[in-house]
C-alpha positions, 0 to 999 in steps of 0.5 A, a space after each residue: 489516470 496512472 495507477 502504481 502497482 506494488 508488491 507487498 513484502 509477503 507477496 501479494 500484488 496491489 494497486 494504489 487507487 488514491 490517498 484520502 484524509 481521515 475525517 476526524 484525525 486528518 491522517 493521510 491514508 492510502 486506498 489500495 486493492 488486491 489484484 488477486 481478490 479485488 478487496 479494497 483496503 485502507 492503511 495510514 500512509 506512513 505505514 504503507 511506505 514504512 520499512 518492515 524489520 523482522 527476523 525474516 525480512 528487512 525492507 519496504 512494506 510495499 515496493 513499487 513494481 510499475 505504473 499501469 
């Protein structure tokens, strides 16, 4: 299985493990983990692929950097 590696706009590196469906809302979630800490996170898919628009940054929240 190939995993995609992403860089968060704040600098962390994460590996996307899979997508999951929230059992009560049917919302699609992204399951991913931090390369540096090993912590596992889940976030709504729309938010994972969303564009961040702040005073200091405009661009994707997570940018794919490679497949592993």
